[in-house]
Steps between C-alpha positions, in 0.01 A plus 500: 500500500284809519208286396538294813194572737541683811552271796774279343857492607614558151303828481598609838878441419453703172322798681721495797817549289343714225346753747777534735807428273649304783774240446423129482716477816235701673178391340493157655584644844236772515181458680214666708741584764658762265163676457472813709218760459446408137866496411762233445799553711805279490882500468622337179717190563768646280536811708414385860885422575642805321309821458181390684280676235141455589202489265190668619240526222120526478346171370375519143123442476550201251746346751270552789209326306737216416601451867143517613402243257757243573437268792800421712584308807808682581630861555689467159323622198644232285488130603555144339213275417508357852435851656865544628713790402794461263825418658739624243494760218612235240194284569259792461682637205488153325121476568431846373694427180275186454192732538632731228545197274154378564363845443676514149768735615813293503724805459376654823658474838468640855775748431337610188204631708735706701612656183146544368390678831793736454399581147132551591585735777691720279240482232247619772711814530711407808848635549788255561503592868113440532521164320790354689326598825242234385730240354762522758787547265814611698650636182323760273761409234393136504141593476550744202685214328188289534298785320744529224503126425114464508433836321775507248274499195297794630816696599647435148180633335504822711872550437463467130197734488694762695806442266299537189321814654834659575641422148218667309683835513833346400602469132605147435713434187530137385834396379590375146715197538737396204648158529831449319579186300681335794182552703711575807509886478199716515485875424202692660414827337223690679235624265485869606506835338702621795862562416636529843524244789370749753138405405549164668533651841227675699516884489541535864636305791808348338833616383539586131589219282866473410692279260 
């Protein structure tokens, strides 16, 4: 869909959700009435009857270009083919899914863009508090769950690198396993020149090993 030219509803839908991290529920309701001094200001549908959390964020240049290039006959940014705004989130969500399939991205969805925006903000160096001020998440815990889900491979790579680095100064002794004829009992004998069990525990920080 990124290849869709500026000025199309498919491209504007993508840019609106990607560069704000807004929910599908809000994307089809947003419009020019929400632009104030170069900022997008709105109260998410999910929180308007509860916490009243308001999003007040500068408009990303890529989104501003997409809005400017897309002709509309209504206040709403996103409209149907007849120029009228979407009447329900399901209708817009289904149409966006069709655009994803047409663009060769059948695995993508509107909610996926919200997660993508969250990850992009963190990769740009934003703290969780800064990023959620953009996306409108009411819970930092949920936001951080998105990050872990989308960035699990990178996190695992960093974790393993730290683990390996921390273990370079630790003597690792492989076990010798002897399997009996019954193949049910295993006897592990550590190949070590050490004669006492104390070597298995760090020298400081723990109580002496006892039998």
